Residue frames relative to the residue before (quaternion, step in Angstrom):
aa qw qx qy qz dx dy dz
M 1.0000 0.0000 0.0000 0.0000 0.00 0.00 0.00
S 0.3818 -0.7318 0.5139 0.2336 3.56 -0.84 0.93
G 0.5213 -0.6459 0.4681 0.3033 3.54 -1.20 0.60
P 0.7274 -0.4013 0.3021 0.4676 3.58 -1.28 -0.10
Q 0.5389 -0.6364 0.4470 0.3236 3.55 -1.06 0.77
R 0.4962 -0.6661 0.4738 0.2926 3.56 -0.95 0.90
E 0.4822 -0.6563 0.4989 0.2965 3.55 -1.02 0.84
R 0.3457 -0.7496 0.5289 0.1972 3.55 -0.79 1.02
V 0.2848 -0.7803 0.5465 0.1070 3.54 -1.08 0.87
L 0.1237 -0.7703 0.6245 0.0374 3.54 -0.91 1.05
V 0.1864 -0.7372 0.6383 0.1198 3.56 -0.95 0.93
N 0.1221 -0.7990 0.5886 0.0147 3.55 -0.50 1.27
V 0.0910 -0.8309 0.5485 0.0203 3.57 -0.07 1.30
G 0.7851 0.1761 -0.1906 0.5623 3.55 -1.00 0.86
C 0.1311 0.8816 -0.4475 0.0735 3.53 1.19 0.72
G 0.2699 -0.7651 0.5397 0.2247 3.60 1.01 -0.73
P 0.7590 -0.3611 0.2566 0.4772 3.61 -1.25 -0.17
R 0.5873 -0.6095 0.4029 0.3482 3.56 -1.03 0.81
H 0.6861 0.5028 -0.2937 0.4361 3.61 0.92 -0.87
A 0.6945 0.4779 -0.2675 0.4666 3.59 1.23 -0.44
S 0.3336 0.7768 -0.4821 0.2301 3.60 1.25 0.24
T 0.1110 -0.7903 0.6010 0.0438 3.55 -1.01 0.89
L 0.2254 0.7991 -0.5257 0.1850 3.59 1.08 0.67
P 0.5381 -0.5991 0.4740 0.3562 3.58 -1.10 0.63
A 0.6212 -0.5624 0.4030 0.3679 3.57 -1.17 0.61
Y 0.4825 0.6854 -0.4123 0.3569 3.59 1.24 -0.46
F 0.7421 0.4200 -0.2203 0.4736 3.58 1.04 -0.76
D 0.3528 0.7855 -0.4680 0.1987 3.62 1.22 0.02
S 0.7544 0.3846 -0.2144 0.4867 3.60 0.97 -0.78
W 0.5334 0.6385 -0.3988 0.3858 3.59 1.28 0.00
R 0.4433 -0.6222 0.5561 0.3274 3.55 -1.27 0.37
Q 0.2013 -0.8170 0.5354 0.0725 3.55 -0.65 1.13
L 0.1594 -0.7318 0.6555 0.0971 3.53 -1.05 0.91
R 0.1847 -0.8066 0.5561 0.0771 3.58 -0.39 1.23
V 0.0596 -0.8054 0.5892 -0.0270 3.56 -0.74 1.15
D 0.1845 0.7716 -0.5935 0.1353 3.58 -0.85 0.92
V 0.4784 -0.6609 0.5037 0.2840 3.54 -1.24 0.53
D 0.6508 0.5047 -0.2889 0.4881 3.58 1.32 -0.32
A 0.3554 -0.7725 0.4904 0.1909 3.57 -0.41 1.25
S 0.5987 0.6109 -0.3614 0.3710 3.59 1.12 -0.60
V 0.6618 0.4864 -0.3174 0.4740 3.62 1.18 -0.39
E 0.3851 -0.7755 0.4318 0.2524 3.58 1.36 0.17
P 0.0943 0.8186 -0.5590 0.0928 3.59 0.65 1.08
D 0.5846 -0.5449 0.4535 0.3944 3.55 -1.27 0.27
I 0.7754 0.1242 -0.0457 0.6175 3.54 1.13 -0.79
L 0.2329 -0.7531 0.6022 0.1264 3.56 -0.75 1.08
A 0.3271 0.7435 -0.5047 0.2925 3.56 -0.25 1.27
D 0.4902 -0.6172 0.5353 0.3036 3.49 -1.36 0.42
L 0.6340 -0.5546 0.3842 0.3780 3.58 -1.17 0.58
T 0.6954 0.5011 -0.2720 0.4374 3.55 1.07 -0.72
D 0.7671 0.2405 -0.1544 0.5743 3.60 1.26 -0.08
L 0.0515 0.8035 -0.5860 0.0909 3.55 -0.10 1.34
S 0.1529 0.8570 -0.4819 0.0995 3.57 1.15 0.63
P 0.5874 0.5581 -0.4090 0.4197 3.69 1.03 -0.35
I 0.6804 0.4492 -0.2823 0.5055 3.61 1.22 -0.36
P 0.4024 -0.7409 0.4788 0.2448 3.64 -0.59 1.07
D 0.6625 -0.5036 0.3899 0.3943 3.55 -1.28 0.46
G 0.8886 0.1369 -0.0716 0.4319 3.54 -1.16 0.73
T 0.5288 0.6725 -0.3898 0.3409 3.60 1.17 0.35
A 0.6681 0.4809 -0.3048 0.4791 3.62 1.23 -0.12
D 0.3815 -0.7092 0.5463 0.2302 3.53 -1.18 0.63
A 0.7951 -0.0059 0.0106 0.6063 3.57 1.18 -0.49
V 0.1770 -0.7208 0.6565 0.1347 3.52 -1.34 0.48
W 0.1226 -0.7719 0.6225 0.0402 3.55 -0.91 1.00
A 0.0479 0.7991 -0.5929 0.0873 3.59 -0.68 1.13
A 0.0674 0.8253 -0.5507 0.1053 3.57 0.11 1.32
H 0.8600 -0.0883 0.0119 0.5025 3.53 -0.72 1.18
C 0.5497 0.5684 -0.4467 0.4186 3.53 0.72 1.13
V 0.6058 0.5811 -0.3733 0.3950 3.63 1.02 -0.67
E 0.6323 0.5456 -0.3356 0.4357 3.61 1.08 -0.64
H 0.5951 0.5602 -0.3681 0.4434 3.60 1.25 -0.17
L 0.5737 0.5670 -0.3745 0.4573 3.58 1.31 -0.08
Y 0.4995 -0.5591 0.5375 0.3860 3.53 -1.33 0.19
E 0.6728 -0.5398 0.3178 0.3936 3.56 -1.11 0.67
H 0.6878 0.4911 -0.3048 0.4391 3.60 0.88 -0.86
Q 0.6363 0.5377 -0.3304 0.4438 3.62 1.23 -0.30
V 0.5030 0.6835 -0.4230 0.3177 3.59 1.20 -0.40
A 0.6532 0.5094 -0.3191 0.4605 3.61 0.91 -0.86
L 0.6209 0.5378 -0.3419 0.4564 3.60 1.04 -0.73
A 0.6679 0.4998 -0.3012 0.4619 3.57 0.94 -0.89
L 0.6754 0.4890 -0.3044 0.4606 3.59 0.86 -0.90
A 0.6211 0.5345 -0.3386 0.4625 3.57 1.07 -0.69
E 0.6458 0.5016 -0.3152 0.4816 3.58 1.05 -0.74
F 0.6158 0.5334 -0.3493 0.4630 3.60 1.00 -0.78
R 0.6726 0.4937 -0.2929 0.4669 3.58 0.92 -0.93
R 0.6447 0.5543 -0.3265 0.4128 3.59 0.94 -0.84
V 0.7331 0.4427 -0.2582 0.4471 3.59 0.85 -0.89
L 0.5959 0.6023 -0.3589 0.3916 3.60 1.23 -0.29
G 0.4263 -0.6666 0.5535 0.2600 3.52 -1.19 0.69
E 0.7476 -0.4479 0.2675 0.4109 3.57 -1.31 0.17
D 0.7306 0.3573 -0.2340 0.5328 3.61 1.15 -0.44
G 0.4511 0.7441 -0.4037 0.2827 3.57 1.29 0.22
F 0.1219 -0.7697 0.6200 0.0916 3.52 -1.35 0.21
V 0.2376 -0.7365 0.6121 0.1627 3.52 -1.31 0.39
C 0.1217 -0.7586 0.6342 0.0861 3.55 -1.14 0.69
V 0.0605 -0.7889 0.6113 -0.0156 3.56 -0.72 1.15
I 0.0682 -0.7864 0.6139 0.0108 3.57 -0.84 1.02
V 0.0362 0.7970 -0.5960 0.0915 3.56 -0.76 1.11
P 0.6176 -0.5229 0.4104 0.4204 3.60 -1.23 0.25
D 0.3827 -0.7075 0.5561 0.2093 3.54 -1.17 0.75
L 0.2093 -0.8287 0.5066 0.1132 3.58 0.02 1.27
Q 0.5922 0.5677 -0.3787 0.4285 3.59 1.07 -0.58
L 0.6745 0.4890 -0.2924 0.4694 3.57 0.94 -0.87
V 0.6882 0.4823 -0.2817 0.4630 3.58 0.96 -0.88
A 0.5628 0.6397 -0.3842 0.3555 3.59 1.11 -0.63
Q 0.5995 0.5729 -0.3779 0.4118 3.60 1.06 -0.59
Y 0.6430 0.5074 -0.3272 0.4713 3.59 1.10 -0.62
V 0.6095 0.5259 -0.3430 0.4840 3.57 1.12 -0.65
A 0.6512 0.5222 -0.3116 0.4540 3.59 0.95 -0.88
E 0.6954 0.4443 -0.2619 0.5004 3.58 1.19 -0.58
D 0.4770 -0.6952 0.4126 0.3448 3.59 1.32 0.26
R 0.4803 0.6448 -0.4424 0.3974 3.57 1.02 0.90
L 0.1065 0.8631 -0.4875 0.0778 3.55 1.12 0.75
H 0.7996 0.2757 -0.1372 0.5156 3.59 0.98 -0.77
D 0.4169 0.6825 -0.4890 0.3482 3.59 1.21 0.41
P 0.4804 -0.6564 0.4849 0.3214 3.63 -0.88 0.81
L 0.2720 -0.7634 0.5686 0.1411 3.57 -0.96 0.94
Y 0.7737 -0.1390 0.1042 0.6093 3.54 1.07 -0.78
Q 0.4699 -0.6636 0.5122 0.2766 3.54 -1.32 0.34
S 0.1331 -0.7791 0.6088 0.0686 3.59 -0.75 1.03
A 0.6899 -0.4524 0.3498 0.4438 3.58 -1.29 0.09
A 0.6996 0.4565 -0.2581 0.4852 3.58 1.17 -0.60
G 0.7179 -0.3815 0.2594 0.5213 3.60 1.24 -0.21
P 0.7141 -0.4383 0.3049 0.4527 3.59 -1.25 -0.01
I 0.2425 -0.7641 0.5871 0.1126 3.54 -1.11 0.82
T 0.1707 -0.7958 0.5786 0.0534 3.56 -0.83 1.07
P 0.6642 -0.4619 0.3709 0.4560 3.62 -1.23 0.14
H 0.6064 0.5553 -0.3568 0.4434 3.60 1.03 -0.72
D 0.6443 0.5157 -0.3188 0.4662 3.61 0.98 -0.85
I 0.6769 0.5039 -0.3012 0.4441 3.57 0.94 -0.88
F 0.6813 0.4733 -0.2887 0.4781 3.57 1.02 -0.73
F 0.8465 0.2426 -0.0657 0.4694 3.57 0.74 -1.06
G 0.6381 -0.4992 0.3438 0.4748 3.61 1.21 -0.18
F 0.6304 -0.5735 0.3735 0.3664 3.55 -1.17 0.66
G 0.4095 -0.7805 0.4234 0.2096 3.53 -0.29 1.34
A 0.6500 0.5277 -0.3326 0.4342 3.60 0.94 -0.83
A 0.6623 0.4951 -0.3072 0.4710 3.59 0.98 -0.80
I 0.6519 0.5086 -0.3154 0.4657 3.58 0.97 -0.84
A 0.6518 0.5132 -0.3095 0.4647 3.58 0.98 -0.86
G 0.6748 0.4866 -0.2839 0.4766 3.57 1.16 -0.58
G 0.6748 -0.5293 0.2795 0.4317 3.58 1.27 0.24
R 0.5821 0.5709 -0.3869 0.4307 3.60 1.22 -0.09
T 0.0619 -0.8569 0.5117 0.0094 3.54 0.52 1.22
S 0.5457 0.6074 -0.4052 0.4112 3.62 1.20 -0.29
M 0.5805 0.5943 -0.3668 0.4186 3.59 1.27 -0.23
A 0.4722 0.6741 -0.4463 0.3514 3.60 1.25 -0.15
H 0.3668 -0.7000 0.5684 0.2287 3.56 -1.14 0.68
R 0.1714 -0.8207 0.5428 0.0492 3.56 -0.80 1.06
C 0.7710 0.1056 -0.1114 0.6180 3.57 1.30 0.01
G 0.1451 -0.8000 0.5766 0.0808 3.57 -1.25 0.14
F 0.2875 -0.7912 0.5321 0.0903 3.53 -1.27 0.44
T 0.1855 -0.6765 0.6972 0.1479 3.46 -1.42 0.54
P 0.6968 -0.4480 0.3019 0.4717 3.64 -1.13 0.17
G 0.6871 0.4941 -0.2898 0.4470 3.58 0.90 -0.89
S 0.6842 0.4827 -0.3037 0.4547 3.58 0.88 -0.87
L 0.6262 0.5238 -0.3429 0.4647 3.60 1.06 -0.68
A 0.6424 0.5195 -0.3231 0.4616 3.58 0.96 -0.84
R 0.6581 0.5191 -0.3190 0.4424 3.60 0.92 -0.88
C 0.6059 0.5517 -0.3605 0.4456 3.61 1.03 -0.67
F 0.6967 0.4625 -0.2726 0.4757 3.58 0.94 -0.89
Q 0.6405 0.5542 -0.3316 0.4154 3.57 1.02 -0.73
Q 0.6018 0.5469 -0.3564 0.4601 3.59 1.24 -0.20
Q 0.6768 0.4563 -0.2756 0.5077 3.59 1.31 -0.15
P 0.5425 -0.6583 0.4178 0.3127 3.62 -1.13 0.57
F 0.2322 0.7398 -0.5897 0.2259 3.57 0.41 1.25
G 0.4637 -0.7084 0.4655 0.2579 3.56 -1.09 0.67
E 0.8046 0.0573 -0.0033 0.5910 3.57 1.18 -0.50
L 0.0503 -0.7930 0.6071 0.0011 3.56 -1.07 0.79
L 0.0347 -0.7586 0.6506 0.0071 3.54 -1.04 0.91
V 0.0868 -0.7765 0.6228 0.0404 3.60 -0.90 0.92
R 0.0492 -0.8057 0.5900 -0.0190 3.55 -0.79 1.07
R 0.3449 -0.7033 0.5834 0.2147 3.54 -1.16 0.70
R 0.1311 -0.7609 0.6323 0.0641 3.58 -0.95 0.95
S 0.1913 -0.8645 0.4543 0.0986 3.52 0.45 1.31
A 0.6201 0.5738 -0.3559 0.3996 3.59 0.99 -0.76
N 0.7674 0.3184 -0.1624 0.5322 3.57 1.13 -0.68
F 0.4209 -0.7154 0.4588 0.3170 3.59 1.30 0.17
E 0.4938 0.6632 -0.4012 0.3942 3.54 1.02 0.90
L 0.2265 -0.6894 0.6605 0.1929 3.48 -1.47 0.29
A 0.1032 -0.7770 0.6178 0.0627 3.55 -1.05 0.76
A 0.0865 -0.7777 0.6220 0.0285 3.55 -0.91 0.98
V 0.0709 -0.7700 0.6334 0.0293 3.55 -0.91 0.96
A 0.0310 -0.8001 0.5980 -0.0356 3.55 -0.63 1.18
R 0.1805 -0.7897 0.5819 0.0722 3.55 -0.85 1.03
V 0.5517 -0.5981 0.4655 0.3482 3.53 -1.12 0.70
N 0.7806 0.0948 -0.0412 0.6165 3.57 1.01 -0.87
P 0.5887 -0.5999 0.3955 0.3703 3.61 -1.02 0.67
A 0.6052 -0.5424 0.4397 0.3823 3.54 -1.26 0.48
K 0.5807 -0.5971 0.4247 0.3547 3.57 -1.13 0.64
D 0.7820 -0.1127 0.1032 0.6043 3.57 1.03 -0.81
D 0.7246 -0.4399 0.3047 0.4343 3.57 -1.31 0.10
A 0.6314 0.5407 -0.3395 0.4401 3.59 1.03 -0.74
D 0.6317 0.5273 -0.3180 0.4708 3.58 1.05 -0.80
R 0.6522 0.5163 -0.2942 0.4706 3.55 0.99 -0.90
A 0.6813 0.4911 -0.2841 0.4625 3.58 0.88 -0.96
A 0.6348 0.5420 -0.3317 0.4396 3.58 1.02 -0.80
L 0.6523 0.5054 -0.3199 0.4656 3.58 0.97 -0.80
M 0.6692 0.5032 -0.3093 0.4509 3.58 0.85 -0.91
T 0.6380 0.5109 -0.3250 0.4757 3.59 1.05 -0.74
A 0.6526 0.5242 -0.3080 0.4521 3.57 0.97 -0.89
L 0.6993 0.4466 -0.2588 0.4945 3.57 1.09 -0.72
E 0.4244 -0.7332 0.4337 0.3069 3.57 1.35 0.09
L 0.4592 0.6708 -0.4437 0.3773 3.56 1.08 0.86
């Protein structure tokens, strides 16, 4: 008879306030380690994305990084992805969600830099916000909200391909002007396994 199933661990980097979590329901039963550089959101671990040293090697089942990697400088992205890979176990995966600059660029080309694209919980979001960071938050003194790098599907894939992941899928989420990358330490067993994970992650 097998023993009780081990509790799975999710590292939620750039977690933000607890009440504002937008994690997929897939993670509801997981133990979450909330990581953020902003002490005001009361994270479990106060740390930068590029240094997750409080978390031992291979102890996480997943890393979730939604709308935080773009706040790094370009040269720091590889450091962050390397840390995500380090903390993952052999069956682990990471999901990174960033703005889709290629999709937003068409609005810039049409001279619609400040036209609202969609309504968020924090207010209307414009192409300028997507390229440079949410203007209202930055104007309110939260300068860490500035965007210091950006991604197209190809550039995001190349960042991951520099790390020792066994499989990478990049998806465009056009409704939200987002790109989502899911990288697994080891490849999926089959197409059904791969599809099930992507569905569970709402991608």
